C-alpha positions as CSV (number, residue, x, y, z in Angstrom):
1,M,60.7,-111.7,65.6
2,G,60.3,-108.3,66.8
3,W,62.3,-105.0,67.3
4,D,62.9,-104.1,71.1
5,R,64.6,-100.5,70.6
6,K,62.4,-97.5,71.4
7,D,65.1,-94.9,70.6
8,I,67.6,-94.1,68.2
9,F,70.5,-91.9,69.8
10,G,73.2,-92.8,67.5
11,I,74.7,-95.5,65.3
12,E,77.1,-96.4,68.0
13,G,75.8,-99.6,69.7
14,L,73.8,-100.8,66.8
15,T,74.7,-104.3,65.7
16,K,75.3,-105.3,62.2
17,E,72.1,-107.4,62.3
18,E,70.1,-104.5,63.4
19,L,71.7,-102.2,60.9
20,F,70.6,-104.8,58.0
21,T,67.3,-105.0,59.6
22,I,66.8,-101.2,59.3
23,L,68.2,-101.5,55.7
24,K,65.9,-104.2,54.4
25,L,62.8,-102.6,55.6
26,S,64.0,-99.2,54.3
27,K,64.4,-100.9,51.0
28,Y,60.8,-102.0,50.9
29,Y,59.6,-98.3,51.6
30,Q,62.2,-97.1,49.0
31,D,60.5,-99.4,46.5
32,S,57.0,-98.0,47.4
33,M,58.0,-94.6,46.7
34,K,58.6,-95.4,42.8
35,S,55.0,-95.3,42.2
36,K,53.2,-92.0,41.1
37,P,51.9,-90.6,43.7
38,A,54.2,-92.4,46.2
39,K,52.2,-95.1,48.1
40,S,51.0,-94.1,51.6
41,F,50.5,-96.3,54.5
42,T,48.1,-96.5,57.6
43,L,50.3,-98.1,60.0
44,L,50.8,-95.1,62.3
45,Q,47.6,-93.8,61.9
46,G,46.6,-92.2,65.6
47,Y,50.2,-91.7,66.5
48,T,51.4,-88.2,67.0
49,I,55.0,-87.1,66.4
50,V,56.6,-83.8,67.4
51,N,59.6,-82.5,65.2
52,M,61.8,-80.2,67.3
53,F,64.6,-78.7,65.3
54,F,66.7,-76.1,67.4
55,E,69.1,-75.9,64.2
56,A,68.3,-75.0,60.5
57,S,67.4,-78.2,58.5
58,T,66.1,-78.8,55.0
59,R,66.7,-82.3,54.1
60,T,66.3,-84.0,57.5
61,R,63.5,-81.8,58.6
62,V,61.4,-82.0,55.6
63,S,62.2,-85.8,55.0
64,F,61.1,-86.8,58.5
65,E,57.8,-84.8,58.0
66,V,57.2,-86.7,54.6
67,A,57.8,-90.0,56.2
68,E,55.7,-89.2,59.0
69,K,52.6,-88.3,56.9
70,R,53.3,-91.3,54.4
71,M,53.2,-93.5,57.4
72,G,50.0,-92.1,58.4
73,A,51.0,-90.3,61.6
74,F,49.9,-86.9,62.9
75,T,52.7,-84.4,62.7
76,I,53.5,-81.3,64.7
77,N,56.5,-79.1,64.0
78,F,57.6,-77.3,67.1
79,D,58.7,-73.5,66.3
80,V,61.4,-72.7,68.6
81,E,61.0,-69.1,67.7
82,M,57.2,-69.0,68.5
83,S,57.8,-71.1,71.7
84,S,57.9,-70.2,75.3
85,V,61.6,-71.1,75.2
86,K,61.8,-67.6,73.8
87,K,60.2,-66.3,77.2
88,G,62.8,-68.2,79.1
89,E,61.3,-71.7,79.4
90,T,64.0,-74.4,80.1
91,F,64.5,-77.2,77.9
92,V,63.6,-79.7,80.4
93,D,60.5,-78.0,81.3
94,T,59.6,-77.7,77.4
95,I,59.9,-81.5,77.1
96,K,58.0,-82.1,80.3
97,T,55.1,-80.0,78.8
98,I,55.2,-82.1,75.6
99,N,55.2,-85.4,77.5
100,A,52.1,-84.1,79.2
101,M,50.3,-83.9,75.9
102,Q,50.9,-87.7,75.6
103,V,52.5,-87.7,72.3
104,D,54.1,-90.8,70.9
105,A,57.6,-89.7,69.6
106,I,60.0,-86.8,69.3
107,V,62.4,-86.1,66.6
108,I,65.2,-83.7,67.8
109,R,67.8,-81.9,66.5
110,H,69.9,-79.5,68.6
111,S,73.5,-77.9,68.8
112,D,74.4,-79.5,72.0
113,C,75.6,-83.0,72.2
114,G,73.6,-85.4,74.4
115,I,70.3,-83.7,73.9
116,P,68.4,-86.8,72.7
117,Q,69.4,-88.7,75.7
118,L,68.4,-85.8,78.0
119,T,65.2,-85.6,76.1
120,K,64.5,-89.3,76.8
121,K,65.0,-88.6,80.5
122,Y,61.8,-86.6,80.8
123,F,59.9,-88.3,77.9
124,S,58.0,-91.4,77.9
125,G,57.6,-92.0,74.2
126,S,60.4,-92.6,71.4
127,V,63.2,-90.2,70.8
128,L,64.8,-90.0,67.2
129,N,68.2,-88.2,66.9
130,A,68.1,-85.8,64.0
131,G,71.5,-84.6,64.8
132,D,73.0,-83.4,68.0
133,G,76.0,-81.1,68.1
134,T,79.2,-82.7,66.7
135,H,78.2,-86.0,68.4
136,E,76.1,-88.3,65.8
137,H,73.5,-88.1,62.9
138,P,72.3,-91.5,62.7
139,T,69.5,-91.2,60.2
140,Q,71.9,-89.5,57.9
141,T,74.2,-92.4,58.1
142,L,71.5,-95.0,57.8
143,L,70.2,-93.3,54.4
144,D,73.8,-93.1,53.6
145,L,74.2,-96.8,53.9
146,L,71.0,-97.6,51.9
147,S,72.3,-95.4,48.9
148,M,75.5,-97.4,49.1
149,W,73.8,-100.7,49.2
150,E,71.8,-100.0,46.2
151,H,74.9,-99.5,44.1
152,I,77.6,-101.5,45.8
153,K,75.8,-104.3,47.5
154,C,78.6,-105.8,49.6
155,F,80.0,-103.5,52.1
156,E,83.0,-105.7,52.8
157,D,84.3,-105.3,49.5
158,I,84.6,-101.5,49.2
159,H,86.8,-98.8,50.1
160,V,85.2,-95.6,51.2
161,G,87.1,-92.2,51.5
162,I,85.7,-89.6,53.7
163,V,87.0,-86.2,52.9
164,G,86.8,-82.7,54.4
165,D,85.9,-81.6,57.9
166,I,85.7,-84.8,59.8
167,L,86.7,-83.1,63.2
168,Y,83.3,-81.4,63.6
169,S,81.2,-83.6,61.4
170,R,78.5,-85.4,63.3
171,V,77.6,-87.1,59.9
172,A,81.3,-88.3,59.6
173,R,81.3,-89.8,63.2
174,S,78.2,-91.7,62.4
175,L,79.2,-93.1,59.0
176,I,82.6,-94.2,60.4
177,I,80.9,-96.3,63.1
178,G,78.4,-97.6,60.6
179,L,80.8,-98.5,58.0
180,K,83.2,-100.4,60.4
181,T,80.3,-102.0,62.0
182,L,79.7,-103.6,58.5
183,G,83.3,-104.5,57.7
184,T,84.1,-101.6,55.2
185,K,87.5,-100.3,54.7
186,V,87.4,-96.5,55.6
187,S,90.1,-93.8,54.9
188,L,89.9,-90.1,56.2
189,I,91.3,-87.3,54.1
190,G,91.6,-83.7,55.1
191,P,93.6,-81.2,56.7
192,P,95.6,-81.9,59.8
193,T,93.8,-79.3,62.0
194,L,90.4,-81.1,61.2
195,L,91.8,-84.7,61.3
196,P,93.3,-85.5,64.7
197,E,95.3,-88.5,65.1
198,Y,93.1,-90.1,67.5
199,F,90.8,-91.3,64.7
200,K,93.4,-93.9,63.9
201,D,92.2,-95.6,67.0
202,W,88.8,-96.0,65.2
203,G,90.5,-98.5,62.6
204,V,90.5,-96.2,59.8
205,N,93.5,-94.9,57.6
206,I,94.6,-91.1,57.5
207,Y,95.6,-89.0,54.6
208,Y,96.3,-85.4,54.4
209,K,96.1,-85.3,50.5
210,L,93.2,-86.5,48.6
211,D,95.6,-87.3,45.6
212,D,97.6,-89.8,47.7
213,I,94.6,-92.3,47.9
214,I,92.0,-91.3,45.4
215,S,92.8,-93.9,42.9
216,E,91.9,-96.6,45.4
217,L,88.6,-95.5,46.4
218,D,85.1,-97.0,45.4
219,I,83.1,-94.1,46.9
220,I,84.2,-90.6,48.0
221,Y,82.2,-89.1,50.6
222,I,82.5,-85.2,50.8
223,Y,81.8,-83.0,53.6
224,R,81.7,-79.2,53.6
225,I,83.8,-77.2,56.2
226,Q,81.5,-76.8,59.2
227,K,81.5,-73.2,59.5
228,E,78.8,-72.9,62.1
229,R,80.8,-74.9,64.5
230,A,84.1,-74.1,63.8
231,E,83.3,-70.3,64.6
232,L,82.2,-71.4,68.0
233,L,85.2,-73.7,68.6
234,R,87.6,-71.5,67.1
235,P,90.1,-73.9,65.2
236,A,92.7,-73.4,62.7
237,I,90.6,-73.9,59.6
238,P,92.2,-73.4,56.0
239,S,90.8,-71.0,53.7
240,I,88.4,-72.1,51.1
241,G,90.9,-71.7,48.2
242,D,93.5,-73.7,50.1
243,F,91.1,-76.5,50.9
244,A,90.0,-76.5,47.5
245,K,93.6,-77.2,46.2
246,L,94.0,-80.1,48.0
247,Y,90.6,-81.7,48.6
248,Q,88.1,-80.3,46.1
249,V,86.6,-83.2,44.0
250,N,86.8,-81.8,40.5
251,E,87.1,-83.1,37.0
252,P,91.0,-83.0,37.2
253,R,91.3,-84.9,40.1
254,I,88.3,-87.3,39.3
255,K,90.5,-88.5,36.2
256,K,92.8,-90.2,38.8
257,A,89.9,-92.2,40.2
258,K,88.4,-95.4,39.4
259,K,86.0,-95.1,36.4
260,D,82.9,-96.1,38.4
261,V,83.7,-94.3,41.6
262,L,80.8,-92.8,43.2
263,I,80.4,-89.5,44.8
264,M,78.4,-88.8,47.9
265,H,77.5,-85.5,49.8
266,P,75.1,-85.1,52.7
267,G,74.2,-81.4,51.8
268,P,74.0,-78.6,51.8
269,A,76.7,-78.7,49.3
270,I,79.0,-75.6,48.8
271,R,79.6,-75.7,45.0
272,D,82.9,-75.0,43.9
273,S,84.5,-75.3,47.3
274,E,84.6,-78.9,48.6
275,V,83.0,-80.3,45.0
276,S,82.9,-78.8,41.7
277,T,79.5,-78.0,40.1
278,A,80.1,-80.4,37.3
279,I,81.0,-83.3,39.6
280,Y,78.1,-82.3,41.8
281,D,75.5,-82.5,38.8
282,S,77.1,-85.5,37.4
283,K,75.4,-89.0,37.1
284,R,78.0,-90.5,39.5
285,C,77.0,-88.2,42.1
286,L,74.4,-89.7,44.5
287,A,73.4,-86.6,46.5
288,L,69.8,-86.8,45.4
289,D,69.5,-90.4,45.7
290,Q,70.6,-89.9,49.2
291,V,67.6,-87.6,49.8
292,T,65.3,-90.1,48.5
293,S,66.8,-92.7,50.7
294,G,66.2,-90.4,53.7
295,V,62.5,-90.7,53.5
296,A,62.6,-94.4,53.2
297,V,65.0,-95.0,56.1
298,R,62.7,-92.7,58.2
299,M,59.7,-94.4,57.4
300,A,61.4,-97.7,58.4
301,L,62.6,-96.5,61.6
302,L,59.3,-95.1,62.6
303,Q,57.6,-98.5,62.1
304,L,60.5,-100.1,64.0
305,L,60.3,-97.8,67.0
306,L,56.6,-97.3,67.3
307,K,55.3,-100.7,66.2
308,G,58.1,-102.8,67.1
309,E,57.5,-104.5,63.8
310,I,60.2,-105.7,61.4
311,N,58.0,-107.0,58.7
312,N,56.7,-105.0,55.6
313,A,53.7,-102.8,56.4
C-alpha cells in the first residue's frame, strides 16, 4: 500500500485513515529523535526542497528545515527580501522560475489564502502549505494531533476547547476540521466578535465565557489574538485586559478544570495575555512537545509526498 497524494493544501479533504497514516509514520520519526544526536536518514538524498516564507515564522520555518535535513534532502531557504520579488517580479513568474530549476518540492507560507493551490498551478513538484492567510495551517494541526495522541490516545473520548481568536486563526480552522474528522467533541470559546455563529454549522459548540465550560474540557487549546490580521481587516477586537478577564488561562481559572487537563498553544504565546506565565511554563502545557512533534510530522509528510511510501524509513 502506498500514498497517492503529492501535495498538502489543507486538512480539509483528508480522510480519517489518511490522518492516522500520517500520525503513525510521524510517531516513528518522533521516536527516532529521542537518541542523542537525533537519528538522520538518507531517504530523500538527492531531493531539493525550497522553503518560501512570505510571512514571519520561527517554529514552522526552522522545523521544516530541520526535517528536510534529517531526511537527507538539500534545502534552500528563499529570501523574499533579497529576491526579484522586490524588483517587481510577479509571484507567478517567481514560481515558474523555481520550477525551471527542477526542484522537487516547495514549502510555502503566505498572507493570501489559496497561494499553495496557485503555486501548484505553475509548479510540477510537491507543494506543502505552511500556512495561507486565514485559510489553513495543516502541518500545525498534524503536529497538534500527534501531541494529543501521545497523551490521550483516543480522540473519540475527549473534549477539546479551543479558546481565543477563532475568526482569523488558520490554525483553528485546520484543527477543527482535523478533530471533527477523528470524532472528537469540540467547543469554541471566545468573544462574539471573534467567534461568528456560522461555526455552529461545523458541528461544534460555542461559548462566550471560558468559565462556563472549562470544567468539562480534557484539553484547552489557546490562541492569541491575531493582531497582524485583525489590523488589516479592522474587526472589533477586545482590549488585552478585557480579553484576559474572560479568557486568560491562569492559576485561579485552572482550579475549575479537571486535574489532568492539558494545555496546548501553537506559539508564539503572548505571556500573561491569553495564558499566564505560570501555566505556560507548567508541566501540563504541551507547547514544547508540540514543537518536537512538528519536526516528526514534517519528516513523515516529506516521505509520503516525495516517495509515496508509508512504511518506516
